[in-house]
C-alpha positions in Angstrom: -59.6 -47.9 80.4 -60.5 -44.5 79.2 -58.2 -41.7 80.3 -59.4 -38.2 80.1 -56.3 -36.0 79.4 -57.6 -33.4 81.8 -58.4 -35.8 84.7 -54.9 -37.0 85.5 -53.9 -35.1 88.7 -51.0 -32.8 89.0 -47.8 -34.0 90.7 -45.9 -31.8 93.1 -42.1 -31.2 93.1 -41.5 -34.2 95.4 -43.5 -36.5 93.1 -41.6 -35.2 90.1 -38.3 -35.9 91.9 -39.5 -39.4 92.7 -40.6 -40.0 89.1 -37.2 -38.6 87.8 -35.4 -41.0 90.1 -37.5 -43.9 88.7 -36.8 -42.7 85.1 -33.1 -42.9 85.8 -33.3 -46.3 87.6 -36.7 -48.0 86.9 -35.7 -51.0 89.0 -34.7 -49.0 92.1 -36.2 -50.3 95.3 -38.3 -48.2 97.6 -35.4 -48.1 100.0 -33.0 -46.9 97.4 -35.4 -44.2 96.2 -35.9 -43.0 99.8 -32.1 -42.8 100.3 -31.5 -41.0 97.0 -34.3 -38.5 97.7 -33.8 -38.1 101.4 -37.4 -39.2 102.1 -38.8 -41.7 104.5 -39.4 -45.2 103.0 -43.1 -45.0 104.0 -43.4 -41.6 102.3 -41.9 -43.0 99.0 -44.1 -46.1 99.2 -47.3 -44.0 99.8 -46.5 -41.6 97.0 -45.8 -44.4 94.6 -49.0 -46.1 95.5 -50.9 -42.8 95.0 -49.2 -42.1 91.7 -50.1 -45.6 90.4 -53.7 -45.4 91.7 -54.5 -42.0 90.3 -53.2 -42.6 86.8 -50.1 -40.4 87.0 -47.9 -43.4 86.2 -48.5 -45.0 82.8 -48.5 -48.9 82.6 -45.1 -50.5 82.6 -45.7 -52.1 79.2 -45.2 -48.7 77.6 -41.5 -49.3 77.9 -41.6 -52.4 75.6 -40.8 -51.5 72.0 -43.2 -53.2 69.5 -40.2 -53.8 67.1 -38.8 -56.2 69.6 -42.1 -58.3 69.2 -41.8 -58.3 65.4 -44.0 -55.3 64.7 -41.5 -53.3 62.7 -44.1 -51.2 60.8 -45.8 -48.3 62.6 -48.6 -46.1 61.3 -51.0 -43.4 62.4 -54.6 -43.5 61.3 -56.7 -40.4 61.2 -60.2 -41.8 61.6 -63.5 -39.9 60.9 -66.4 -41.3 62.9 -70.2 -40.8 63.0 -70.3 -38.3 65.8 -72.6 -40.3 68.1 -70.4 -43.4 67.6 -67.2 -42.2 69.1 -67.4 -44.3 72.3 -68.4 -47.5 70.4 -65.6 -47.1 67.9 -63.1 -46.5 70.7 -64.3 -49.6 72.4 -64.0 -51.6 69.2 -60.5 -50.3 68.5 -59.5 -51.4 72.0 -60.2 -55.0 70.9 -57.6 -54.9 68.1 -54.3 -56.0 69.6 -52.2 -54.0 67.1 -53.9 -50.7 68.2 -51.5 -49.1 70.7 -53.2 -45.9 71.4 -56.4 -44.0 70.4 -56.8 -40.3 71.0 -59.8 -38.1 70.4 -59.0 -35.0 68.4 -60.6 -31.7 67.4 -60.6 -30.9 63.7 -61.3 -32.9 60.6 -60.3 -36.3 62.1 -62.1 -37.5 65.2 -59.5 -40.1 66.3 -55.8 -40.5 66.0 -55.0 -44.2 66.1 -51.5 -45.5 66.6 -51.1 -49.0 65.1 -48.2 -51.5 64.5 -47.9 -54.3 62.0 -45.4 -56.9 60.9 -45.5 -55.8 57.3 -47.6 -53.9 54.7 -50.0 -56.9 54.2 -50.6 -57.0 57.9 -51.3 -53.2 58.0 -53.8 -53.7 55.2 -55.7 -56.3 57.2 -55.7 -54.0 60.3 -57.1 -51.2 58.1 -59.8 -53.5 56.9 -60.7 -54.3 60.5 -60.9 -50.7 61.4 -63.0 -49.9 58.4 -65.4 -52.7 59.3 -66.2 -51.1 62.7 -69.7 -49.6 62.6 -69.5 -45.8 62.7 -66.1 -45.5 61.0 -66.6 -43.3 57.9 -63.1 -42.7 56.6 -59.4 -43.5 57.4 -56.3 -41.8 56.3 -53.1 -43.7 57.1 -49.6 -42.3 57.4 -46.6 -44.6 57.8 -44.1 -43.9 60.6 -40.7 -43.8 58.9 -38.4 -42.7 61.6 -38.7 -41.5 65.3 -36.7 -38.3 65.8 -37.7 -37.8 69.4 -38.7 -40.8 71.4 -41.5 -40.5 74.0 -40.1 -38.6 76.9 -41.1 -36.7 79.9 -37.7 -36.1 81.6 -37.5 -32.4 80.6 -41.0 -31.8 82.0 -40.2 -33.8 85.2 -37.0 -31.8 85.7 -39.0 -28.6 85.4 -41.7 -29.8 87.8 -39.0 -30.9 90.3 -37.5 -27.5 90.2 -34.4 -28.7 88.4 -33.2 -30.3 91.7 -32.9 -33.8 90.0 -29.2 -33.9 90.6 -29.6 -34.2 94.4 
C-alpha cells in the first residue's frame, strides 16, 4: 500500500488522547479506553474504526522488532533511480521481505530504503537483489550501528492531546 505522507488525515485532541491511551496500554479493551477517557464506548469504537480505516493508525506489526526474528543487522540504502521508474522500483522493493520501509526523497537520492539482514553476507545478497531491479542506478548503504531514539510519537500525541494525557 502506498501512503502519501500528506494524505494521512489530522487527528483531533480526543483522537490524540485515545491514541495515547493505546500507546500506554495497547491491549486495552474498548470499554477500558472509554472509562479511562470518559467517553461513550460507541464513541471510542467509532473513532478507532475511523483511525484504522483512514491510515492514521500504522499496522500492528510495526511493534515487532526484527532482531527478535533473527534480523540483527539493519541498514539504510540511499537509492538513485531512473526518474520515470520510481513507481516500478518501489513496487519491486515491496516484494523483498527484508525491505521494511521505502520513502521517496528530494535531493541526490530518490529513495531511502530501510532493510534488515541476518548478517553481512545476507545484506550483500539483498543489495544484489536491489541492484538487479530495472531502473535502479546506484545504491549507497549505511549500516545502522545503534538506535539512540526509538520510533516514537508519544511527545507529539501529548502535544496534540493538549497535554491532558494524565486524565
